[in-house]
N, C-alpha and C positions, 0 to 999 in steps of 0.2 A: 467563526467555523472552527470546528474541532475534528482533528484527523487521528486515527490511529493506525499503525503499521508494526510490523516486526522491524527490528533493528537493521537486520540484513537487507530489506528492501529499501529503507532510508539511506543506507550507505550506498547501495546501488545507484540511486537517484542522485546522490551528492556526488559520487565518482563520475557519473555521465553528465556533470553540470547541468542538471534538469531541476534540481531542487527550487530554483529561482523561477521557473516556469510553472512548477507546482503551486508555488506561493502566489504567482499572478492569476492561475486558474482558480484558486479557492480563496483569494483575496486575504493574503498573509494569516494563514490559519496557525492555530497552536497545534503542535504535534504531541501525540502520546505514544508511549511504548509501554510494554509490559515491565514492571518494576525490575523482574528478573533479568531483563536484557540491557540495563544500564551499562554493565561491564563490556558488553559488546561494542557499543559505542565507543567506551574509552579505549578498549584494545585496538580498535579499527585506526585510531590516531585522527579520526574525523573530528574537525572542529565544527560542530553543528551550531550555526551562529543564529539559530531560530528558536522561537519558543519551545523547548522540549520538555515535556513532562513525564515522570513515571507514574503510571496509572495503578491505584490500588484497587483491590477487590473488595465490594461490599456484600452484602447479603443477596442482593438483587442479581449481582453478577455471578456469584456461587450457584444460586438456583438455575440461572439460564445456562451456566456452563454444565451443570449436570444434565439439564435437558438436551443440550447440544450433542455432549459427548455420548449420551445414550443412544442416539441415532447414528453418529458420524465417528466413533472412536476409531473406527479402521481406517478412516480417510484423513484426519486431521491430527496435527501434534497439539500437544497441551497449550502451547503459546498462541497457535491459531485458534483453538476453542476459546480461550481467555480473551483473546482480541474481538473476537465475533461478539462475545458476551458483553465486553465493556461497550463496543459500538451500538449494540441494540439497547442496552440499558440506559445509555446517555445520549442516544441520537447522534453518534459521531459518524463520519465517513470512514470506511476502511480502505486502506490501500494495500494490495496484495499482488503476488505473482503466482499464485496458486489457484488452478482451475476449480479445485474442490472447495476452497474457500469462497470463491465466487458463487458457486451453486448454492451452498448453504446460506449465504448471505441473501441471495435472491429468495430462497425458500422462506427466510425469517423476515423479510422486508427491511434488511440493512442495506444502506447505500454503499456500494463497492466500487472500486476502481482498480482495474488491473493495468499492468505496464502497457499493453496495446491500446487500452482505451485511453489512458493519459496521453500517450503519443498522438493518438489521433485527434483528442481534444486541443492539444498544443497547436497544431496547424489549423484546425477548425475553428479556433477562436483566434487565430492570427497572432498567437503568443511567439511562435517561431514558424519559420517555414518548413514547408514539405522537405526542401532540400536539407535542412538542418535536422529535421525528424531522420531523414534517411542517414545521415552521417552519424547520429547518435545511435540509431540501430546497428550501423556498421562497426562502430567502436565497441559497442556492447558484444557484438557477435565475435570479435577478436578476443574478448575476455571470456567467451564461452557461453554468453546467453544466446539462446535460439528463439527465433519468432516463427511461429507456425504459418500464418498466412499474412505475409508482407502486405499483399494487395488490399486486405481488409483494413490495414492500417493506413495505407496511402490513398485509398480510393475515397471519392466522394459520397458514394451511397451509404 
């Protein structure tokens, strides 16, 4: 299993002690970040102990970036466009915390998980309990993360 994400999102998951749950959910995946974000991981001081690769762009990815940028340049950052292109070209799962990225992924048929989707999957798959998910959300909120619809994460429907 191959996952791509921006460095900030991986750092958020690691600081919240949820990266092991991500590993269990996706079966010990390889993680990819944009090569330009390698320094963010180093500067964070995070000791990312999982398979982390810096993804390079090939011709296929550049062509996809041009297509994605054309329609969405006002919505997405360069890194987000790059990650979507890499995910699409290589059939990776994209992890994001940006609704605009999720929408573009949906339009392009790219598998994408947001933080609320991950949290819900953790308890739905019995990787961690609902109580633990609630505690993770509370800890993240103390650090400034906001969750729109808490019930959607913690509800069974």
